[in-house]
N, C-alpha and C positions, 0 to 999 in steps of 0.2 A: 728060654731067653733070646732074647734081643737084642741085633746088632750094636756093635758099640757108634753111635754119629759120630759123620764124616765133621769136622770145623775147619772153616775157610782161616786159608794163614795170606800172608805176603808175605813173597820172601825178595828180599832187595839183598841186594852182594855188592862186594869191591873189592876185586884180583889184580892183583900188582904185577901177574907175569902172565902173556899172552894164552901157551899151554895152556894154564891152573884154568882161564875163566873160560876159553873153550868145552873143558873138561866139566866145571862146573854151569855151563849155559847147558852141553849135552843130555847133563842128568839133568836139571830141571827140564828141559823140555819133559823128562818120564815120569813128574809127577805134577806137572801142573803148566799152567797156562801163561806166555808172555806175552804181560802187557807189555812192557817195552825190553827193551835190550837188557838191562840186568834186571827186573822187576815183576819175580811172576807171582799170578795165583794160584794154592792148590788149597784144596778139599781134602784134605785127608782121617784117618784115625788116628789115636795110637803107635798102635804096631810104626805100622807108615811116617809118621813124625820121626820113630825114633829110628827107622831104615834111613830114610834122610838125613838128616843127623848124622849120621855114622861113615855113609858112606862120602856127605862132603866132605866132614872132617876125617879124610879119607888125602881127598886130595887138597884142600891147603895148604896154605903155609900157614899158620897160625902164630905168625908174630909179623908179619903185611897182610894177608887180604884180609878182610870179613865177612860175617855175613849172616842176616837179619831176622829173623824166622817171628813175625807181629799176625797174634791169633784176631784174629776177629768178627769171631763168629761164628753161627751155623750157616749155614751156606745159603740155605731159604729160608731165612728169621723174615713169618709176614709183614710187607711191610718198611723194611730196615736197611738204612743205604747207609753201606758202610766205607763209601767210595766217593769221592763230591771232587771232581774236572772241572781245569779251568779250558778250552779251546779245543782239539781234536778229543774228540767220548771215544774211546772205546769200548764195545758191548762185551763186558763182561760173561760169562758160562753162567749158567744156571742152575746145571746144578753139578755134584761129582769129577774131577776132572779119574781118566782111566789109567792107573799105574802099568808104564807102560816094563 
């Protein structure tokens, strides 16, 4: 039985309270790479994604905050470019992030 492949996700959030914002940011740092302050790239398998959603759901105010989780494909698909940048171009991770 082979290991389930990780999928690459872009996670962006808009959190209305400073305390919750810090908690969401800290949680996201454990699951991915900060592309911008409120935008992360995470390479996760299905169970890690479920765990991340549960952790974030416990933190946010569902009436005021928003978290978008966008699947962009396999992390290392040959020649596939998921992100295009204008201005400063951050180096995206080459392989999946380690869950802390």
